[in-house]
MIPAZA-334499 format. One record per residue (C-alpha): residue in one letter; x, y, z; residue number from 0. Coordinates in steps of 0.02 Angstrom, whole numbers. Each point is the difference from the previous one (the first is absolute). Last residue first. Layout:
BEGIN
- A/X/Y/Z/NUM
...
//
This chain:
BEGIN
- I/8737/12298/-7548/81
- T/102/148/-65/80
- L/-150/116/-19/79
- L/-53/-34/179/78
- H/171/49/69/77
- Q/-1/160/-103/76
- L/-171/42/73/75
- H/70/-33/174/74
- D/142/121/-33/73
- P/-122/131/-69/72
- D/-101/-2/163/71
- I/-170/87/-6/70
- A/-87/-86/-146/69
- A/82/-168/38/68
- R/-59/16/181/67
- M/-177/34/-58/66
- L/1/-152/-114/65
- K/66/-109/141/64
- G/-136/65/116/63
- K/-136/-38/-128/62
- L/69/-173/-26/61
- S/0/-27/188/60
- R/162/21/95/59
- K/149/-108/44/58
- C/128/82/-115/57
- Q/152/-104/-49/56
- K/-102/-147/-68/55
- D/-50/87/-163/54
- K/-74/-130/-117/53
- R/-176/61/38/52
- L/44/178/-51/51
- I/71/-60/-166/50
- G/-157/-101/-38/49
- V/-111/147/50/48
- A/98/113/-120/47
- L/-19/-124/-144/46
- R/-187/-14/34/45
- R/-14/190/-1/44
- L/97/12/-164/43
- A/-115/-128/-81/42
- A/-154/94/64/41
- L/71/162/-71/40
- N/20/-79/-171/39
- E/-174/-77/3/38
- A/-82/165/52/37
- A/98/100/-130/36
- H/-44/-116/-144/35
- A/-107/124/-97/34
- T/-67/133/120/33
- R/-81/-38/168/32
- A/127/37/135/31
- R/-107/71/140/30
- S/63/-113/138/29
- Q/-112/-2/154/28
- D/-20/-190/-3/27
- E/190/-16/-2/26
- A/20/86/168/25
- F/186/-39/-17/24
- V/39/-92/161/23
- V/-175/-52/53/22
- D/-66/-40/-174/21
- L/155/-91/-55/20
- G/5/-105/158/19
- A/-185/-39/-12/18
- R/23/-59/-180/17
- V/148/-110/45/16
- T/-94/-78/145/15
- T/-161/-22/-99/14
- N/92/-86/-142/13
- Q/86/-116/123/12
- K/-167/-44/83/11
- P/-84/-31/-168/10
- S/134/-130/-39/9
- K/129/45/-127/8
- R/4/-104/-156/7
- R/130/-127/-45/6
- N/-16/-78/-172/5
- L/102/-156/5/4
- K/55/-71/-165/3
- G/14/-188/-25/2
- R/-146/-14/-116/1
- M/-48/154/-95/0
//
């Protein structure tokens, strides 16, 4: 495989993403255990965190942005159009 770069995330990046998921979604407390439910929910959580991080309109933490999206339908619509 000459010429191909295989980029892997550093341990610090993995820890940052993992900590963000755990804080925002309490991922460690998830009880999804059947079939592929845990993997599917983890993918949706990562997608949601990516969308929340792209949002530059709201200057809050990820948890604050998630709460605002839950309360304000206009802000949720804004996030879904990013």
